[in-house]
C-alpha positions in Angstrom: -154.7 -83.7 -11.0 -151.4 -85.7 -11.5 -151.5 -88.8 -13.7 -148.8 -91.1 -14.7 -146.7 -89.9 -17.7 -146.7 -92.5 -20.4 -143.0 -92.0 -21.1 -141.2 -91.4 -17.8 -143.9 -93.1 -15.7 -143.8 -90.4 -13.0 -146.9 -89.1 -11.4 -147.1 -85.6 -12.9 -149.8 -83.3 -14.4 -150.2 -84.3 -18.1 -150.1 -82.0 -21.1 -152.4 -82.4 -24.0 -150.1 -84.2 -26.5 -150.6 -84.9 -30.2 -149.9 -88.5 -31.2 -149.1 -87.2 -34.7 -147.2 -83.9 -34.4 -149.4 -80.8 -34.8 -147.2 -79.1 -37.4 -148.0 -82.0 -39.9 -151.7 -81.0 -39.8 -151.1 -77.3 -39.9 -149.1 -77.8 -43.1 -151.8 -80.1 -44.6 -154.5 -77.5 -43.9 -152.5 -74.6 -45.2 -151.4 -76.5 -48.4 -154.9 -78.0 -49.1 -158.6 -77.3 -48.5 -158.3 -76.8 -44.8 -160.0 -79.9 -43.8 -159.4 -83.7 -43.3 -161.6 -86.8 -43.2 -161.3 -89.0 -40.2 -160.3 -92.6 -41.0 -163.0 -93.7 -38.6 -165.8 -91.8 -40.3 -165.2 -90.5 -43.9 -168.6 -88.8 -43.9 -167.4 -86.3 -41.3 -164.8 -83.5 -42.0 -162.5 -82.5 -39.2 -160.2 -79.5 -38.9 -157.5 -81.0 -36.6 -156.6 -84.2 -34.9 -157.5 -84.7 -31.2 -154.9 -84.2 -28.5 -155.1 -86.1 -25.2 -153.4 -86.1 -21.8 -150.3 -88.3 -22.6 -147.0 -86.8 -21.5 -145.8 -84.7 -18.6 -144.4 -81.2 -19.5 -140.8 -82.4 -19.3 -141.3 -85.3 -21.8 -143.5 -83.0 -24.0 -140.6 -80.5 -24.2 -138.3 -83.3 -25.1 -140.4 -84.2 -28.1 -141.1 -80.6 -28.9 -137.4 -79.9 -29.5 -137.2 -82.9 -31.8 -140.3 -81.8 -33.8 -138.7 -78.3 -34.2 -135.6 -79.9 -35.6 -137.4 -82.2 -38.0 -139.9 -79.6 -39.3 -137.4 -76.8 -39.9 -134.4 -78.8 -41.2 -136.1 -81.7 -43.0 -139.9 -81.7 -43.4 -140.5 -78.2 -44.8 -137.5 -78.2 -47.2 -138.8 -81.6 -48.6 -142.5 -80.6 -48.8 -142.1 -77.0 -49.9 -138.8 -76.8 -51.7 -138.6 -80.3 -53.2 -135.0 -80.8 -52.1 -133.3 -83.9 -53.5 -131.1 -84.6 -50.5 -130.5 -83.6 -46.9 -127.9 -83.9 -44.1 -129.2 -85.1 -40.8 -127.9 -85.8 -37.3 -129.0 -88.1 -34.4 -132.2 -86.0 -33.9 -133.8 -87.5 -37.0 -133.9 -91.0 -35.8 -135.0 -89.7 -32.3 -137.9 -87.9 -33.9 -139.0 -90.7 -36.0 -138.9 -93.1 -33.0 -140.7 -90.5 -30.9 -143.7 -90.5 -33.3 -143.6 -94.4 -33.7 -143.4 -94.9 -29.9 -146.3 -92.5 -29.3 -148.6 -94.5 -31.6 -147.4 -97.8 -30.3 -147.9 -96.8 -26.6 -151.2 -95.1 -27.4 -153.0 -98.0 -29.2 -151.0 -100.0 -31.7 -149.3 -102.3 -29.3 -152.6 -103.2 -27.5 -154.3 -103.9 -30.9 -151.5 -106.5 -31.7 -151.6 -108.2 -28.3 -152.8 -111.6 -29.5 -150.6 -111.7 -32.6 -147.6 -113.8 -33.4 -144.9 -111.2 -32.9 -146.3 -109.4 -29.9 -143.4 -110.1 -27.5 -140.8 -108.8 -30.0 -142.9 -105.6 -30.4 -143.1 -105.2 -26.7 -139.3 -105.4 -26.5 -138.9 -102.8 -29.2 -141.4 -100.4 -27.6 -139.8 -100.8 -24.2 -136.3 -100.1 -25.7 -137.6 -97.0 -27.6 -138.9 -95.6 -24.3 -135.6 -95.9 -22.6 -133.8 -94.5 -25.6 -136.1 -91.5 -25.8 -135.7 -90.8 -22.0 -132.0 -90.6 -22.3 -130.8 -88.0 -24.7 -127.2 -89.2 -24.5 -127.9 -92.8 -25.2 -126.9 -94.2 -28.6 -129.3 -96.2 -30.7 -128.5 -99.8 -31.4 -129.6 -102.0 -34.3 -132.3 -103.9 -32.4 -134.9 -102.2 -34.7 -133.4 -100.5 -37.7 -135.3 -97.5 -39.1 -135.7 -97.2 -42.9 -137.0 -94.2 -44.7 -138.5 -93.4 -48.1 -138.9 -89.8 -48.9 -140.4 -87.4 -51.6 -142.9 -88.0 -54.3 -141.8 -91.2 -56.0 -143.3 -93.3 -58.8 -143.7 -96.8 -57.6 -142.0 -99.6 -59.7 -141.8 -103.3 -59.5 -138.1 -104.3 -58.6 -138.3 -106.9 -61.4 -139.8 -104.5 -63.9 -143.2 -106.2 -63.9 -146.3 -104.2 -64.4 -148.1 -102.9 -61.3 -151.8 -102.5 -60.7 -151.7 -98.9 -59.5 -154.8 -97.8 -57.6 -156.3 -94.3 -57.6 -155.1 -92.0 -54.9 -151.7 -93.8 -54.7 -149.7 -90.7 -55.2 -151.9 -88.7 -52.8 -151.4 -91.4 -50.1 -147.6 -91.2 -50.3 -147.5 -87.4 -50.7 -150.0 -86.2 -48.3 -151.4 -89.2 -46.3 -151.0 -89.9 -42.6 -151.1 -93.6 -41.7 -149.4 -95.8 -39.0 -149.8 -99.4 -38.0 -148.3 -102.9 -37.7 -148.4 -105.5 -40.4 -147.7 -109.1 -39.6 -147.8 -112.5 -40.9 -146.3 -115.7 -39.6 -143.1 -114.7 -41.3 -143.1 -111.0 -41.8 -143.7 -108.2 -39.2 -143.1 -104.5 -39.7 -144.1 -101.3 -38.0 -144.7 -98.4 -40.4 -145.4 -94.7 -40.2 -146.7 -92.7 -43.1 -146.4 -88.9 -42.9 -146.7 -86.5 -45.9 -143.7 -87.3 -48.2 -142.2 -89.7 -45.6 -142.6 -93.4 -45.2 -140.9 -95.0 -42.2 -140.5 -98.7 -41.9 -139.2 -100.7 -38.9 -138.6 -104.3 -39.9 -139.4 -106.6 -36.9 -139.2 -110.1 -38.4 -138.6 -111.8 -41.7 -136.7 -109.2 -43.5 -133.0 -108.9 -44.6 -130.7 -106.0 -45.3 -131.0 -106.7 -49.1 -134.7 -105.9 -48.9 -133.8 -102.2 -48.5 -131.6 -100.0 -50.7 -130.1 -96.8 -49.3 -132.9 -96.3 -46.8 -131.3 -96.9 -43.4 -131.2 -94.0 -41.1 -128.0 -94.0 -39.0 -128.1 -93.1 -35.3 -125.8 -90.1 -35.8 -124.9 -87.8 -38.7 -125.7 -88.9 -42.2 -126.7 -87.9 -45.7 -129.9 -89.0 -47.4 -130.2 -89.0 -51.2 -134.0 -89.1 -51.9 -133.8 -90.7 -55.4 -131.3 -93.4 -54.3 -133.6 -95.0 -51.7 -135.8 -98.0 -52.5 -137.4 -101.1 -51.1 -137.0 -104.3 -52.9 -139.1 -106.7 -50.8 -142.5 -107.4 -52.7 -144.3 -108.0 -49.4 -143.9 -104.3 -48.5 -144.9 -103.0 -51.9 -148.0 -105.3 -52.0 -149.0 -104.3 -48.5 -149.0 -100.5 -49.4 -150.8 -101.0 -52.7 -153.5 -103.0 -50.9 -153.5 -100.4 -48.1 -154.3 -97.6 -50.8 -157.0 -99.9 -52.3 -158.6 -100.3 -48.9 -158.6 -96.5 -48.4 -160.3 -96.2 -51.9 -162.9 -98.6 -50.7 -163.6 -96.3 -47.7 -163.9 -93.3 -49.9 -166.2 -95.2 -52.2 -168.5 -95.9 -49.2 -168.9 -92.2 -48.5 -172.6 -91.4 -48.6 -174.0 -90.0 -51.9 -174.6 -86.6 -50.2 -171.0 -86.4 -49.1 -169.8 -87.5 -52.5 -171.8 -84.7 -54.1 -170.4 -82.2 -51.6 -166.9 -83.3 -52.2 -167.2 -82.9 -56.0 -168.8 -79.5 -55.6 -166.2 -78.3 -53.1 -163.4 -79.6 -55.4 -164.9 -77.7 -58.4 -165.5 -74.6 -56.3 -162.1 -74.5 -54.6 -160.0 -75.6 -57.5 -158.9 -72.1 -58.3 -157.8 -71.8 -54.6 -156.0 -75.1 -54.4 -154.5 -75.6 -57.9 -151.4 -73.8 -57.1 -151.1 -75.3 -53.6 -149.5 -78.6 -52.8 -152.8 -80.5 -53.0 -153.6 -79.2 -56.4 -150.1 -79.9 -57.8 -150.3 -83.5 -56.3 -153.8 -84.1 -57.8 -152.5 -82.9 -61.2 -149.3 -84.9 -61.0 -151.2 -88.1 -60.0 -153.6 -87.9 -62.8 -150.8 -87.4 -65.4 -148.9 -90.3 -63.8 -151.9 -92.7 -63.8 -152.8 -91.7 -67.5 -149.3 -92.6 -68.6 -149.5 -96.0 -66.8 -152.9 -97.1 -68.2 
């Protein structure tokens, strides 16, 4: 039965689409224990994220080409080879916007309906849809896209000491998270993929809040170690985000906590040389050095 495609708005049969690209989860499973925990219920392990009827075949193929480019040219070299820099072309910003738009269209925009910056968010989401539909269109500066990449050690821009929570490195290295953060002054859209943090400032930010993070709508070169965010609102937001995630983990039932500890011990030999094991080991050393 034909339904309306969320992107082109035409009445067509819909494909089962992943709001977060499937290759991300495939890599997480292969490089870890093979399971995830749902943010809605940390007591339940899941093996994959749910797909849903969302795009027609034409629009799904449009996004699929972008995912192939990003996964082969940027994602796998970063997560598997620890490259320090990469060249990119216009497909990078299109891919990042395609994932942001999917999440905005699926749920995020509706969740923010009664908030202060809703009209601006609507305008950005509408512009993103038109941009994605026209492969020959050029992206304007209406909503600049900023990127942090790799496994970085967070530091305060003024050199002040940070209260670094447990699982901070795991969050930035292997976490998936997406949302909108807004106050009366600030508003940003963010997307967290393993090794990649994308921020779209909506209100309250200036160019000086970001250092070598802007993704250009064309060819460019990204030096991972040169990128940084200087606005303390953004840093505090993500530190508090990780603390909230820790609270969710702390509320896992005692039975599940015991199973997690048992699984970690039993599977450590299997995962210690995988990405998950290396990140756990790196994070422990990092936190020990900062205590």
